[in-house]
C-alpha angles and dihedrals in degrees: 000000000000096000092049092050092048091050090049091050093051110105116247117256113261116260114265112250114224115250093237090056092047091052091049092050092046092055091047092049090048092051093045093046096047096042093040092052092050090051094044095049095042094050097044093046096045097041099088092050092043091052090047090056100037105034100050089120090060100043137355100192130089090233091054093049091047091049092052091049090048092051091047092052093045092054091044092050089062087064090077091060093045095046089046088054090051092049090055091055106029138044117282089232094053094051091042093053093047096048093044093048093052093054095061101064094034093053091048093048093048090065096063109029131089139188122014093346090056092049093050092047091046092055092050092044094051091044091062094038090056090041091061092069100073090044091061090050092047091055091053092047094049100049104030123088114241095246091055099038099095091051091046091054090047091052091047092053092048088055092045098048093040092054094043090062088071092065101071099054089041091056092049094047096047095046093045092047100043103021090225141072096232095095090047094055092044087055091047089051088055090050089050088052088060089055090050091052089049089051091054089053093051110114118257113243118254119244112259117249113249115260110245116243119253 
């Protein structure tokens, strides 16, 4: 009676993920986290100076530059809500591939444009750079056992913050050497291409078994 009903109501144990698949996902998450953090830190740190150099035709005051950067970041921050909505309704791999693919051309274009074209590209670029963040977390949540999940997130953030430290000296070196941000954004586009290749290698999700009637 009661014991049988309670046993029936108990959720089934999650399917065990093969070790080879876990290792593959771990490598992909590490690549996406490290490369994504470099791109995120490099773009957010360099954006005010980039706008100062490329948007002089739109504004020539520090307040105007700061306002444009602020608006760009506010729009980009909404990407995390939108990408989270996509992840709830689509496969992680599909969203991952799309977001990674969009970053490559936008990062490359941001290095050579100016004026309104630069502003439009910057908004789109930052939208997809910010949108990468919930994807990395979704991959950890999907493939990590509950008892290991906190440690997996901690390890992901160690990788992310460790890699992001590279961005600041890289910005200073590239701008001092070349006097322009174009080489930096070409390099960031190449880093984004690594994320795209990792996304293509991400495992497709298995079809869910049909729920028995009754």
